[in-house]
PDBQT receptor file of N, H, CA, C and O in Angstrom, charges set to zero:
ATOM      1  N   MET A   1      10.423   0.772  -4.163  1.00  0.00    +0.000 N 
ATOM      2  CA  MET A   1       9.713  -0.236  -4.684  1.00  0.00    +0.000 C 
ATOM      3  C   MET A   1      10.008  -0.315  -6.275  1.00  0.00    +0.000 C 
ATOM      4  O   MET A   1      10.027   0.735  -6.918  1.00  0.00    +0.000 OA
ATOM      5  N   GLU A   2      10.184  -1.269  -6.762  1.00  0.00    +0.000 N 
ATOM      6  H   GLU A   2      10.168  -2.122  -6.240  1.00  0.00    +0.000 HD
ATOM      7  CA  GLU A   2      10.478  -1.350  -8.071  1.00  0.00    +0.000 C 
ATOM      8  C   GLU A   2       9.145  -1.725  -8.707  1.00  0.00    +0.000 C 
ATOM      9  O   GLU A   2       8.410  -2.491  -8.084  1.00  0.00    +0.000 OA
ATOM     10  N   THR A   3       8.800  -1.289  -9.801  1.00  0.00    +0.000 N 
ATOM     11  H   THR A   3       9.397  -0.667 -10.307  1.00  0.00    +0.000 HD
ATOM     12  CA  THR A   3       7.549  -1.765 -10.629  1.00  0.00    +0.000 C 
ATOM     13  C   THR A   3       7.979  -1.659 -12.029  1.00  0.00    +0.000 C 
ATOM     14  O   THR A   3       8.830  -0.830 -12.351  1.00  0.00    +0.000 OA
ATOM     15  N   ASP A   4       7.376  -2.543 -12.972  1.00  0.00    +0.000 N 
ATOM     16  H   ASP A   4       6.685  -3.216 -12.711  1.00  0.00    +0.000 HD
ATOM     17  CA  ASP A   4       7.397  -2.547 -14.191  1.00  0.00    +0.000 C 
ATOM     18  C   ASP A   4       6.993  -1.106 -14.864  1.00  0.00    +0.000 C 
ATOM     19  O   ASP A   4       5.845  -0.677 -14.747  1.00  0.00    +0.000 OA
ATOM     20  N   LYS A   5       7.917  -0.453 -15.510  1.00  0.00    +0.000 N 
ATOM     21  H   LYS A   5       8.849  -0.802 -15.605  1.00  0.00    +0.000 HD
ATOM     22  CA  LYS A   5       7.546   0.925 -15.915  1.00  0.00    +0.000 C 
ATOM     23  C   LYS A   5       6.558   1.043 -16.923  1.00  0.00    +0.000 C 
ATOM     24  O   LYS A   5       6.120   2.162 -17.187  1.00  0.00    +0.000 OA
ATOM     25  N   HIS A   6       6.076  -0.138 -17.628  1.00  0.00    +0.000 N 
ATOM     26  H   HIS A   6       6.433  -1.048 -17.414  1.00  0.00    +0.000 HD
ATOM     27  CA  HIS A   6       5.010   0.092 -18.481  1.00  0.00    +0.000 C 
ATOM     28  C   HIS A   6       3.696   0.148 -17.985  1.00  0.00    +0.000 C 
ATOM     29  O   HIS A   6       2.745   0.475 -18.695  1.00  0.00    +0.000 OA
ATOM     30  N   ILE A   7       3.588  -0.192 -16.654  1.00  0.00    +0.000 N 
ATOM     31  H   ILE A   7       4.360  -0.458 -16.077  1.00  0.00    +0.000 HD
ATOM     32  CA  ILE A   7       2.235  -0.311 -16.033  1.00  0.00    +0.000 C 
ATOM     33  C   ILE A   7       2.176   1.089 -15.545  1.00  0.00    +0.000 C 
ATOM     34  O   ILE A   7       3.035   1.642 -14.858  1.00  0.00    +0.000 OA
ATOM     35  N   GLU A   8       0.655   1.784 -16.137  1.00  0.00    +0.000 N 
ATOM     36  H   GLU A   8      -0.042   1.334 -16.695  1.00  0.00    +0.000 HD
ATOM     37  CA  GLU A   8       0.304   2.956 -15.388  1.00  0.00    +0.000 C 
ATOM     38  C   GLU A   8      -0.935   2.732 -14.284  1.00  0.00    +0.000 C 
ATOM     39  O   GLU A   8      -2.058   2.307 -14.556  1.00  0.00    +0.000 OA
ATOM     40  N   ILE A   9      -0.444   3.122 -12.994  1.00  0.00    +0.000 N 
ATOM     41  H   ILE A   9       0.468   3.467 -12.774  1.00  0.00    +0.000 HD
ATOM     42  CA  ILE A   9      -1.656   3.142 -12.013  1.00  0.00    +0.000 C 
ATOM     43  C   ILE A   9      -2.453   4.167 -11.952  1.00  0.00    +0.000 C 
ATOM     44  O   ILE A   9      -1.978   5.246 -11.597  1.00  0.00    +0.000 OA
ATOM     45  N   PRO A  10      -3.648   4.073 -12.238  1.00  0.00    +0.000 N 
ATOM     46  CA  PRO A  10      -4.630   4.926 -11.934  1.00  0.00    +0.000 C 
ATOM     47  C   PRO A  10      -4.693   5.861 -10.951  1.00  0.00    +0.000 C 
ATOM     48  O   PRO A  10      -3.973   5.547 -10.003  1.00  0.00    +0.000 OA
ATOM     49  N   PRO A  11      -5.344   7.011 -10.788  1.00  0.00    +0.000 N 
ATOM     50  CA  PRO A  11      -5.370   7.673  -9.552  1.00  0.00    +0.000 C 
ATOM     51  C   PRO A  11      -5.680   7.061  -8.461  1.00  0.00    +0.000 C 
ATOM     52  O   PRO A  11      -6.508   6.155  -8.365  1.00  0.00    +0.000 OA
ATOM     53  N   ILE A  12      -5.000   7.549  -7.555  1.00  0.00    +0.000 N 
ATOM     54  H   ILE A  12      -4.327   8.284  -7.633  1.00  0.00    +0.000 HD
ATOM     55  CA  ILE A  12      -5.243   6.797  -5.877  1.00  0.00    +0.000 C 
ATOM     56  C   ILE A  12      -5.730   8.145  -5.230  1.00  0.00    +0.000 C 
ATOM     57  O   ILE A  12      -5.294   9.275  -5.453  1.00  0.00    +0.000 OA
ATOM     58  N   THR A  13      -6.705   7.775  -4.405  1.00  0.00    +0.000 N 
ATOM     59  H   THR A  13      -7.059   6.857  -4.223  1.00  0.00    +0.000 HD
ATOM     60  CA  THR A  13      -7.282   8.945  -3.568  1.00  0.00    +0.000 C 
ATOM     61  C   THR A  13      -6.657   8.750  -2.183  1.00  0.00    +0.000 C 
ATOM     62  O   THR A  13      -6.162   7.654  -1.921  1.00  0.00    +0.000 OA
ATOM     63  N   LYS A  14      -6.647   9.692  -1.318  1.00  0.00    +0.000 N 
ATOM     64  H   LYS A  14      -7.049  10.582  -1.530  1.00  0.00    +0.000 HD
ATOM     65  CA  LYS A  14      -6.521   9.699  -0.006  1.00  0.00    +0.000 C 
ATOM     66  C   LYS A  14      -7.469   8.771   0.668  1.00  0.00    +0.000 C 
ATOM     67  O   LYS A  14      -7.106   7.899   1.458  1.00  0.00    +0.000 OA
ATOM     68  N   GLY A  15      -8.582   8.978   0.354  1.00  0.00    +0.000 N 
ATOM     69  H   GLY A  15      -8.877   9.686  -0.287  1.00  0.00    +0.000 HD
ATOM     70  CA  GLY A  15      -9.919   8.177   1.017  1.00  0.00    +0.000 C 
ATOM     71  C   GLY A  15      -9.511   6.793   0.671  1.00  0.00    +0.000 C 
ATOM     72  O   GLY A  15      -9.432   6.080   1.672  1.00  0.00    +0.000 OA
ATOM     73  N   LEU A  16      -9.272   6.292  -0.272  1.00  0.00    +0.000 N 
ATOM     74  H   LEU A  16      -9.336   6.871  -1.085  1.00  0.00    +0.000 HD
ATOM     75  CA  LEU A  16      -9.296   4.947  -0.616  1.00  0.00    +0.000 C 
ATOM     76  C   LEU A  16      -7.981   4.455   0.331  1.00  0.00    +0.000 C 
ATOM     77  O   LEU A  16      -8.129   3.399   0.947  1.00  0.00    +0.000 OA
ATOM     78  N   LEU A  17      -6.690   5.189   0.470  1.00  0.00    +0.000 N 
ATOM     79  H   LEU A  17      -6.570   6.046  -0.031  1.00  0.00    +0.000 HD
ATOM     80  CA  LEU A  17      -5.457   4.873   1.368  1.00  0.00    +0.000 C 
ATOM     81  C   LEU A  17      -6.148   4.695   2.544  1.00  0.00    +0.000 C 
ATOM     82  O   LEU A  17      -5.945   3.622   3.111  1.00  0.00    +0.000 OA
ATOM     83  N   ASP A  18      -7.019   5.578   3.130  1.00  0.00    +0.000 N 
ATOM     84  H   ASP A  18      -7.184   6.450   2.669  1.00  0.00    +0.000 HD
ATOM     85  CA  ASP A  18      -7.600   5.477   4.690  1.00  0.00    +0.000 C 
ATOM     86  C   ASP A  18      -8.588   4.419   4.749  1.00  0.00    +0.000 C 
ATOM     87  O   ASP A  18      -8.738   3.629   5.681  1.00  0.00    +0.000 OA
ATOM     88  N   ALA A  19      -9.173   4.469   3.794  1.00  0.00    +0.000 N 
ATOM     89  H   ALA A  19      -9.052   5.111   3.037  1.00  0.00    +0.000 HD
ATOM     90  CA  ALA A  19     -10.027   3.010   3.901  1.00  0.00    +0.000 C 
ATOM     91  C   ALA A  19      -9.234   1.559   4.135  1.00  0.00    +0.000 C 
ATOM     92  O   ALA A  19      -9.417   0.699   4.997  1.00  0.00    +0.000 OA
ATOM     93  N   LEU A  20      -8.332   1.619   3.093  1.00  0.00    +0.000 N 
ATOM     94  H   LEU A  20      -8.183   2.318   2.393  1.00  0.00    +0.000 HD
ATOM     95  CA  LEU A  20      -7.517   0.439   3.257  1.00  0.00    +0.000 C 
ATOM     96  C   LEU A  20      -6.824   0.386   4.483  1.00  0.00    +0.000 C 
ATOM     97  O   LEU A  20      -6.901  -0.701   5.055  1.00  0.00    +0.000 OA
ATOM     98  N   ASN A  21      -6.204   1.219   5.009  1.00  0.00    +0.000 N 
ATOM     99  H   ASN A  21      -6.141   2.102   4.544  1.00  0.00    +0.000 HD
ATOM    100  CA  ASN A  21      -5.344   1.259   6.378  1.00  0.00    +0.000 C 
ATOM    101  C   ASN A  21      -6.497   0.861   7.630  1.00  0.00    +0.000 C 
ATOM    102  O   ASN A  21      -6.278   0.165   8.622  1.00  0.00    +0.000 OA
ATOM    103  N   SER A  22      -7.706   1.497   7.265  1.00  0.00    +0.000 N 
ATOM    104  H   SER A  22      -7.884   2.063   6.460  1.00  0.00    +0.000 HD
ATOM    105  CA  SER A  22      -8.716   0.935   8.461  1.00  0.00    +0.000 C 
ATOM    106  C   SER A  22      -8.878  -0.322   8.347  1.00  0.00    +0.000 C 
ATOM    107  O   SER A  22      -8.803  -1.030   9.351  1.00  0.00    +0.000 OA
ATOM    108  N   ALA A  23      -9.160  -0.918   6.964  1.00  0.00    +0.000 N 
ATOM    109  H   ALA A  23      -9.220  -0.344   6.148  1.00  0.00    +0.000 HD
ATOM    110  CA  ALA A  23      -9.442  -2.548   6.770  1.00  0.00    +0.000 C 
ATOM    111  C   ALA A  23      -8.733  -3.248   7.029  1.00  0.00    +0.000 C 
ATOM    112  O   ALA A  23      -9.100  -4.323   7.505  1.00  0.00    +0.000 OA
ATOM    113  N   PHE A  24      -7.165  -2.913   6.801  1.00  0.00    +0.000 N 
ATOM    114  H   PHE A  24      -6.867  -2.041   6.414  1.00  0.00    +0.000 HD
ATOM    115  CA  PHE A  24      -6.008  -3.746   6.764  1.00  0.00    +0.000 C 
ATOM    116  C   PHE A  24      -5.049  -2.994   7.597  1.00  0.00    +0.000 C 
ATOM    117  O   PHE A  24      -4.138  -2.381   7.040  1.00  0.00    +0.000 OA
ATOM    118  N   PRO A  25      -5.183  -2.984   8.988  1.00  0.00    +0.000 N 
ATOM    119  CA  PRO A  25      -4.311  -2.205   9.605  1.00  0.00    +0.000 C 
ATOM    120  C   PRO A  25      -3.022  -2.959   9.858  1.00  0.00    +0.000 C 
ATOM    121  O   PRO A  25      -2.981  -4.188   9.909  1.00  0.00    +0.000 OA
ATOM    122  N   ALA A  26      -1.774  -2.018  10.043  1.00  0.00    +0.000 N 
ATOM    123  H   ALA A  26      -1.807  -1.019  10.001  1.00  0.00    +0.000 HD
ATOM    124  CA  ALA A  26      -0.521  -2.654  10.489  1.00  0.00    +0.000 C 
ATOM    125  C   ALA A  26      -0.796  -3.346  11.806  1.00  0.00    +0.000 C 
ATOM    126  O   ALA A  26      -1.614  -2.785  12.535  1.00  0.00    +0.000 OA
ATOM    127  N   GLN A  27      -0.208  -4.556  12.263  1.00  0.00    +0.000 N 
ATOM    128  H   GLN A  27       0.456  -5.012  11.670  1.00  0.00    +0.000 HD
ATOM    129  CA  GLN A  27      -0.266  -4.972  13.539  1.00  0.00    +0.000 C 
ATOM    130  C   GLN A  27       0.887  -5.842  13.967  1.00  0.00    +0.000 C 
ATOM    131  O   GLN A  27       1.536  -6.367  13.063  1.00  0.00    +0.000 OA
ATOM    132  N   ASP A  28       1.228  -6.066  15.191  1.00  0.00    +0.000 N 
ATOM    133  H   ASP A  28       0.700  -5.640  15.926  1.00  0.00    +0.000 HD
ATOM    134  CA  ASP A  28       1.932  -7.162  15.763  1.00  0.00    +0.000 C 
ATOM    135  C   ASP A  28       1.613  -8.289  16.178  1.00  0.00    +0.000 C 
ATOM    136  O   ASP A  28       0.931  -8.209  17.200  1.00  0.00    +0.000 OA
ATOM    137  N   PHE A  29       1.823  -9.416  15.802  1.00  0.00    +0.000 N 
ATOM    138  H   PHE A  29       2.377  -9.480  14.972  1.00  0.00    +0.000 HD
ATOM    139  CA  PHE A  29       1.304 -10.561  16.218  1.00  0.00    +0.000 C 
ATOM    140  C   PHE A  29       2.156 -11.317  17.289  1.00  0.00    +0.000 C 
ATOM    141  O   PHE A  29       3.348 -11.089  17.494  1.00  0.00    +0.000 OA
ATOM    142  N   PRO A  30       1.350 -12.307  17.990  1.00  0.00    +0.000 N 
ATOM    143  CA  PRO A  30       2.173 -12.947  19.036  1.00  0.00    +0.000 C 
ATOM    144  C   PRO A  30       2.921 -14.224  18.201  1.00  0.00    +0.000 C 
ATOM    145  O   PRO A  30       2.643 -14.643  17.077  1.00  0.00    +0.000 OA
ATOM    146  N   ALA A  31       3.764 -14.603  18.961  1.00  0.00    +0.000 N 
ATOM    147  H   ALA A  31       3.989 -14.262  19.873  1.00  0.00    +0.000 HD
ATOM    148  CA  ALA A  31       4.816 -15.688  18.525  1.00  0.00    +0.000 C 
ATOM    149  C   ALA A  31       4.207 -17.072  18.220  1.00  0.00    +0.000 C 
ATOM    150  O   ALA A  31       4.813 -17.974  17.643  1.00  0.00    +0.000 OA
ATOM    151  N   THR A  32       2.792 -17.143  18.727  1.00  0.00    +0.000 N 
ATOM    152  H   THR A  32       2.299 -16.410  19.197  1.00  0.00    +0.000 HD
ATOM    153  CA  THR A  32       2.257 -18.293  18.548  1.00  0.00    +0.000 C 
ATOM    154  C   THR A  32       1.142 -18.202  17.358  1.00  0.00    +0.000 C 
ATOM    155  O   THR A  32       0.283 -19.083  17.346  1.00  0.00    +0.000 OA
ATOM    156  N   ASP A  33       1.111 -17.238  16.411  1.00  0.00    +0.000 N 
ATOM    157  H   ASP A  33       1.809 -16.522  16.422  1.00  0.00    +0.000 HD
ATOM    158  CA  ASP A  33       0.210 -17.335  15.195  1.00  0.00    +0.000 C 
ATOM    159  C   ASP A  33       1.099 -17.879  14.090  1.00  0.00    +0.000 C 
ATOM    160  O   ASP A  33       2.300 -17.629  13.991  1.00  0.00    +0.000 OA
ATOM    161  N   SER A  34       0.411 -18.630  13.290  1.00  0.00    +0.000 N 
ATOM    162  H   SER A  34      -0.565 -18.833  13.370  1.00  0.00    +0.000 HD
ATOM    163  CA  SER A  34       0.731 -19.612  12.069  1.00  0.00    +0.000 C 
ATOM    164  C   SER A  34       1.641 -18.352  11.151  1.00  0.00    +0.000 C 
ATOM    165  O   SER A  34       1.552 -17.124  11.189  1.00  0.00    +0.000 OA
ATOM    166  N   VAL A  35       2.440 -19.184  10.419  1.00  0.00    +0.000 N 
ATOM    167  H   VAL A  35       2.512 -20.180  10.388  1.00  0.00    +0.000 HD
ATOM    168  CA  VAL A  35       3.289 -18.578   9.238  1.00  0.00    +0.000 C 
ATOM    169  C   VAL A  35       2.219 -18.220   8.226  1.00  0.00    +0.000 C 
ATOM    170  O   VAL A  35       2.195 -17.032   7.906  1.00  0.00    +0.000 OA
ATOM    171  N   PRO A  36       1.406 -18.953   7.710  1.00  0.00    +0.000 N 
ATOM    172  CA  PRO A  36       0.355 -18.655   6.858  1.00  0.00    +0.000 C 
ATOM    173  C   PRO A  36      -0.354 -17.408   7.165  1.00  0.00    +0.000 C 
ATOM    174  O   PRO A  36      -0.463 -16.573   6.267  1.00  0.00    +0.000 OA
ATOM    175  N   MET A  37      -0.889 -17.163   8.421  1.00  0.00    +0.000 N 
ATOM    176  H   MET A  37      -0.801 -17.842   9.150  1.00  0.00    +0.000 HD
ATOM    177  CA  MET A  37      -1.542 -16.047   8.922  1.00  0.00    +0.000 C 
ATOM    178  C   MET A  37      -0.710 -14.875   8.587  1.00  0.00    +0.000 C 
ATOM    179  O   MET A  37      -1.153 -13.950   7.907  1.00  0.00    +0.000 OA
ATOM    180  N   LEU A  38       0.658 -14.908   9.122  1.00  0.00    +0.000 N 
ATOM    181  H   LEU A  38       1.018 -15.660   9.675  1.00  0.00    +0.000 HD
ATOM    182  CA  LEU A  38       1.510 -13.868   9.029  1.00  0.00    +0.000 C 
ATOM    183  C   LEU A  38       1.764 -13.465   7.588  1.00  0.00    +0.000 C 
ATOM    184  O   LEU A  38       1.827 -12.270   7.299  1.00  0.00    +0.000 OA
ATOM    185  N   ASN A  39       1.938 -14.588   6.505  1.00  0.00    +0.000 N 
ATOM    186  H   ASN A  39       1.887 -15.559   6.740  1.00  0.00    +0.000 HD
ATOM    187  CA  ASN A  39       1.970 -14.234   5.350  1.00  0.00    +0.000 C 
ATOM    188  C   ASN A  39       0.822 -13.697   4.783  1.00  0.00    +0.000 C 
ATOM    189  O   ASN A  39       0.912 -12.870   3.875  1.00  0.00    +0.000 OA
ATOM    190  N   PHE A  40      -0.234 -14.069   5.210  1.00  0.00    +0.000 N 
ATOM    191  H   PHE A  40      -0.308 -14.740   5.948  1.00  0.00    +0.000 HD
ATOM    192  CA  PHE A  40      -1.530 -13.285   4.514  1.00  0.00    +0.000 C 
ATOM    193  C   PHE A  40      -1.652 -12.194   5.021  1.00  0.00    +0.000 C 
ATOM    194  O   PHE A  40      -2.089 -11.365   4.224  1.00  0.00    +0.000 OA
ATOM    195  N   HIS A  41      -1.411 -11.733   6.237  1.00  0.00    +0.000 N 
ATOM    196  H   HIS A  41      -1.055 -12.407   6.885  1.00  0.00    +0.000 HD
ATOM    197  CA  HIS A  41      -1.472 -10.223   6.601  1.00  0.00    +0.000 C 
ATOM    198  C   HIS A  41      -0.327  -9.490   5.913  1.00  0.00    +0.000 C 
ATOM    199  O   HIS A  41      -0.567  -8.463   5.279  1.00  0.00    +0.000 OA
ATOM    200  N   TYR A  42       0.960  -9.999   6.017  1.00  0.00    +0.000 N 
ATOM    201  H   TYR A  42       1.155 -10.834   6.533  1.00  0.00    +0.000 HD
ATOM    202  CA  TYR A  42       1.867  -9.135   5.265  1.00  0.00    +0.000 C 
ATOM    203  C   TYR A  42       1.391  -8.948   3.558  1.00  0.00    +0.000 C 
ATOM    204  O   TYR A  42       1.601  -7.997   2.804  1.00  0.00    +0.000 OA
ATOM    205  N   GLY A  43       0.923  -9.803   3.393  1.00  0.00    +0.000 N 
ATOM    206  H   GLY A  43       0.753 -10.575   4.006  1.00  0.00    +0.000 HD
ATOM    207  CA  GLY A  43       0.716  -9.676   1.852  1.00  0.00    +0.000 C 
ATOM    208  C   GLY A  43      -0.481  -8.507   1.481  1.00  0.00    +0.000 C 
ATOM    209  O   GLY A  43      -0.576  -7.779   0.493  1.00  0.00    +0.000 OA
ATOM    210  N   GLN A  44      -1.248  -8.619   2.547  1.00  0.00    +0.000 N 
ATOM    211  H   GLN A  44      -1.171  -9.210   3.350  1.00  0.00    +0.000 HD
ATOM    212  CA  GLN A  44      -2.415  -7.265   2.444  1.00  0.00    +0.000 C 
ATOM    213  C   GLN A  44      -1.433  -5.954   2.875  1.00  0.00    +0.000 C 
ATOM    214  O   GLN A  44      -1.628  -4.888   2.290  1.00  0.00    +0.000 OA
ATOM    215  N   ARG A  45      -0.686  -6.019   3.604  1.00  0.00    +0.000 N 
ATOM    216  H   ARG A  45      -0.528  -6.884   4.080  1.00  0.00    +0.000 HD
ATOM    217  CA  ARG A  45      -0.073  -4.409   3.997  1.00  0.00    +0.000 C 
ATOM    218  C   ARG A  45       0.997  -4.573   2.964  1.00  0.00    +0.000 C 
ATOM    219  O   ARG A  45       1.771  -3.652   3.228  1.00  0.00    +0.000 OA
ATOM    220  N   SER A  46       1.420  -5.141   2.066  1.00  0.00    +0.000 N 
ATOM    221  H   SER A  46       0.792  -5.889   1.851  1.00  0.00    +0.000 HD
ATOM    222  CA  SER A  46       1.937  -5.146   1.017  1.00  0.00    +0.000 C 
ATOM    223  C   SER A  46       1.426  -4.257  -0.037  1.00  0.00    +0.000 C 
ATOM    224  O   SER A  46       1.958  -3.224  -0.443  1.00  0.00    +0.000 OA
ATOM    225  N   VAL A  47       0.259  -4.823  -0.451  1.00  0.00    +0.000 N 
ATOM    226  H   VAL A  47      -0.174  -5.662  -0.122  1.00  0.00    +0.000 HD
ATOM    227  CA  VAL A  47      -0.539  -4.141  -1.487  1.00  0.00    +0.000 C 
ATOM    228  C   VAL A  47      -1.020  -2.529  -1.061  1.00  0.00    +0.000 C 
ATOM    229  O   VAL A  47      -1.091  -1.564  -1.821  1.00  0.00    +0.000 OA
ATOM    230  N   VAL A  48      -1.324  -2.579   0.422  1.00  0.00    +0.000 N 
ATOM    231  H   VAL A  48      -1.266  -3.363   1.039  1.00  0.00    +0.000 HD
ATOM    232  CA  VAL A  48      -1.504  -1.218   0.860  1.00  0.00    +0.000 C 
ATOM    233  C   VAL A  48      -0.293  -0.086   0.674  1.00  0.00    +0.000 C 
ATOM    234  O   VAL A  48      -0.431   1.088   0.332  1.00  0.00    +0.000 OA
ATOM    235  N   ASN A  49       1.046  -0.861   1.034  1.00  0.00    +0.000 N 
ATOM    236  H   ASN A  49       1.158  -1.815   1.312  1.00  0.00    +0.000 HD
ATOM    237  CA  ASN A  49       2.227  -0.024   0.824  1.00  0.00    +0.000 C 
ATOM    238  C   ASN A  49       2.338   0.282  -0.327  1.00  0.00    +0.000 C 
ATOM    239  O   ASN A  49       2.488   1.485  -0.542  1.00  0.00    +0.000 OA
ATOM    240  N   PHE A  50       2.310  -0.656  -1.503  1.00  0.00    +0.000 N 
ATOM    241  H   PHE A  50       2.188  -1.633  -1.328  1.00  0.00    +0.000 HD
ATOM    242  CA  PHE A  50       2.344  -0.303  -2.994  1.00  0.00    +0.000 C 
ATOM    243  C   PHE A  50       1.493   0.721  -3.445  1.00  0.00    +0.000 C 
ATOM    244  O   PHE A  50       1.850   1.324  -4.457  1.00  0.00    +0.000 OA
ATOM    245  N   LEU A  51       0.291   1.083  -2.819  1.00  0.00    +0.000 N 
ATOM    246  H   LEU A  51       0.002   0.593  -1.997  1.00  0.00    +0.000 HD
ATOM    247  CA  LEU A  51      -0.602   1.796  -3.263  1.00  0.00    +0.000 C 
ATOM    248  C   LEU A  51      -0.187   3.218  -2.754  1.00  0.00    +0.000 C 
ATOM    249  O   LEU A  51      -0.340   4.285  -3.349  1.00  0.00    +0.000 OA
ATOM    250  N   LYS A  52       0.375   2.998  -1.513  1.00  0.00    +0.000 N 
ATOM    251  H   LYS A  52       0.499   2.131  -1.030  1.00  0.00    +0.000 HD
ATOM    252  CA  LYS A  52       0.623   4.262  -0.691  1.00  0.00    +0.000 C 
ATOM    253  C   LYS A  52       1.906   4.881  -1.329  1.00  0.00    +0.000 C 
ATOM    254  O   LYS A  52       2.018   6.096  -1.491  1.00  0.00    +0.000 OA
ATOM    255  N   HIS A  53       2.781   4.065  -1.651  1.00  0.00    +0.000 N 
ATOM    256  H   HIS A  53       2.690   3.078  -1.520  1.00  0.00    +0.000 HD
ATOM    257  CA  HIS A  53       4.076   4.662  -2.754  1.00  0.00    +0.000 C 
ATOM    258  C   HIS A  53       3.309   5.305  -3.896  1.00  0.00    +0.000 C 
ATOM    259  O   HIS A  53       3.403   6.531  -3.958  1.00  0.00    +0.000 OA
ATOM    260  N   HIS A  54       2.645   4.759  -4.715  1.00  0.00    +0.000 N 
ATOM    261  H   HIS A  54       2.568   3.763  -4.665  1.00  0.00    +0.000 HD
ATOM    262  CA  HIS A  54       2.362   5.206  -5.722  1.00  0.00    +0.000 C 
ATOM    263  C   HIS A  54       1.235   6.323  -5.677  1.00  0.00    +0.000 C 
ATOM    264  O   HIS A  54       1.059   6.959  -6.716  1.00  0.00    +0.000 OA
ATOM    265  N   TYR A  55       0.440   6.625  -4.542  1.00  0.00    +0.000 N 
ATOM    266  H   TYR A  55       0.584   6.107  -3.698  1.00  0.00    +0.000 HD
ATOM    267  CA  TYR A  55      -0.091   7.843  -4.270  1.00  0.00    +0.000 C 
ATOM    268  C   TYR A  55       0.731   8.912  -3.977  1.00  0.00    +0.000 C 
ATOM    269  O   TYR A  55       0.399  10.073  -4.218  1.00  0.00    +0.000 OA
ATOM    270  N   GLN A  56       2.128   8.498  -3.308  1.00  0.00    +0.000 N 
ATOM    271  H   GLN A  56       2.398   7.555  -3.112  1.00  0.00    +0.000 HD
ATOM    272  CA  GLN A  56       3.171   9.679  -2.996  1.00  0.00    +0.000 C 
ATOM    273  C   GLN A  56       3.744  10.223  -4.308  1.00  0.00    +0.000 C 
ATOM    274  O   GLN A  56       3.900  11.422  -4.536  1.00  0.00    +0.000 OA
ATOM    275  N   ILE A  57       4.073   9.120  -5.235  1.00  0.00    +0.000 N 
ATOM    276  H   ILE A  57       3.946   8.146  -5.050  1.00  0.00    +0.000 HD
ATOM    277  CA  ILE A  57       4.520   9.687  -6.477  1.00  0.00    +0.000 C 
ATOM    278  C   ILE A  57       3.525  10.584  -7.344  1.00  0.00    +0.000 C 
ATOM    279  O   ILE A  57       3.927  11.600  -7.912  1.00  0.00    +0.000 OA
ATOM    280  N   GLN A  58       2.227  10.156  -7.411  1.00  0.00    +0.000 N 
ATOM    281  H   GLN A  58       1.901   9.331  -6.950  1.00  0.00    +0.000 HD
ATOM    282  CA  GLN A  58       1.299  10.593  -7.936  1.00  0.00    +0.000 C 
ATOM    283  C   GLN A  58       1.045  12.272  -7.478  1.00  0.00    +0.000 C 
ATOM    284  O   GLN A  58       0.867  13.148  -8.324  1.00  0.00    +0.000 OA
ATOM    285  N   THR A  59       1.065  12.533  -5.998  1.00  0.00    +0.000 N 
ATOM    286  H   THR A  59       1.210  11.820  -5.311  1.00  0.00    +0.000 HD
ATOM    287  CA  THR A  59       0.908  13.777  -5.320  1.00  0.00    +0.000 C 
ATOM    288  C   THR A  59       2.069  14.379  -5.668  1.00  0.00    +0.000 C 
ATOM    289  O   THR A  59       1.864  15.497  -6.142  1.00  0.00    +0.000 OA
ATOM    290  N   GLU A  60       3.796  13.910  -5.590  1.00  0.00    +0.000 N 
ATOM    291  H   GLU A  60       3.963  13.002  -5.205  1.00  0.00    +0.000 HD
ATOM    292  CA  GLU A  60       4.605  14.583  -5.907  1.00  0.00    +0.000 C 
ATOM    293  C   GLU A  60       4.527  15.315  -7.579  1.00  0.00    +0.000 C 
ATOM    294  O   GLU A  60       4.925  16.413  -7.968  1.00  0.00    +0.000 OA
ATOM    295  N   ASN A  61       3.981  14.414  -8.172  1.00  0.00    +0.000 N 
ATOM    296  H   ASN A  61       3.658  13.522  -7.856  1.00  0.00    +0.000 HD
ATOM    297  CA  ASN A  61       4.067  14.900  -9.632  1.00  0.00    +0.000 C 
ATOM    298  C   ASN A  61       3.043  15.875  -9.859  1.00  0.00    +0.000 C 
ATOM    299  O   ASN A  61       3.309  16.662 -10.767  1.00  0.00    +0.000 OA
ATOM    300  N   LEU A  62       1.788  16.061  -9.200  1.00  0.00    +0.000 N 
ATOM    301  H   LEU A  62       1.571  15.422  -8.462  1.00  0.00    +0.000 HD
ATOM    302  CA  LEU A  62       1.013  16.836  -9.140  1.00  0.00    +0.000 C 
ATOM    303  C   LEU A  62       1.532  18.316  -8.656  1.00  0.00    +0.000 C 
ATOM    304  O   LEU A  62       1.230  19.309  -9.318  1.00  0.00    +0.000 OA
ATOM    305  N   ILE A  63       2.387  18.418  -7.381  1.00  0.00    +0.000 N 
ATOM    306  H   ILE A  63       2.632  17.611  -6.844  1.00  0.00    +0.000 HD
ATOM    307  CA  ILE A  63       2.958  19.385  -6.765  1.00  0.00    +0.000 C 
ATOM    308  C   ILE A  63       3.937  20.026  -7.853  1.00  0.00    +0.000 C 
ATOM    309  O   ILE A  63       3.907  21.196  -8.233  1.00  0.00    +0.000 OA
ATOM    310  N   ASN A  64       4.795  19.041  -8.268  1.00  0.00    +0.000 N 
ATOM    311  H   ASN A  64       4.820  18.090  -7.960  1.00  0.00    +0.000 HD
ATOM    312  CA  ASN A  64       5.896  19.387  -9.365  1.00  0.00    +0.000 C 
ATOM    313  C   ASN A  64       5.664  19.674 -10.661  1.00  0.00    +0.000 C 
ATOM    314  O   ASN A  64       6.635  19.853 -11.396  1.00  0.00    +0.000 OA
ATOM    315  N   GLN A  65       4.570  19.754 -11.085  1.00  0.00    +0.000 N 
ATOM    316  H   GLN A  65       3.781  19.608 -10.488  1.00  0.00    +0.000 HD
ATOM    317  CA  GLN A  65       4.259  20.078 -12.402  1.00  0.00    +0.000 C 
ATOM    318  C   GLN A  65       4.382  21.495 -12.827  1.00  0.00    +0.000 C 
ATOM    319  O   GLN A  65       3.883  22.379 -12.130  1.00  0.00    +0.000 OA
ATOM    320  N   LYS A  66       5.077  21.795 -14.036  1.00  0.00    +0.000 N 
ATOM    321  H   LYS A  66       5.482  21.077 -14.602  1.00  0.00    +0.000 HD
ATOM    322  CA  LYS A  66       5.265  23.194 -14.285  1.00  0.00    +0.000 C 
ATOM    323  C   LYS A  66       4.360  23.806 -15.378  1.00  0.00    +0.000 C 
ATOM    324  O   LYS A  66       4.452  25.001 -15.658  1.00  0.00    +0.000 OA
TER     325      LYS A  66
């Protein structure tokens, strides 16, 4: 995931990620669902994945500090 290097993301907690995963779970859809519905879901998941990615970076930075 590429982001603007000038944007600083505030600390993200495991609790926040757990709540977002519960509120917006990854799911499979039947072929009959509309494209706008799929786009809306995948947009939500994109935000969850973005935050998850930055949580991992923040956690690694804490572990690897000298």
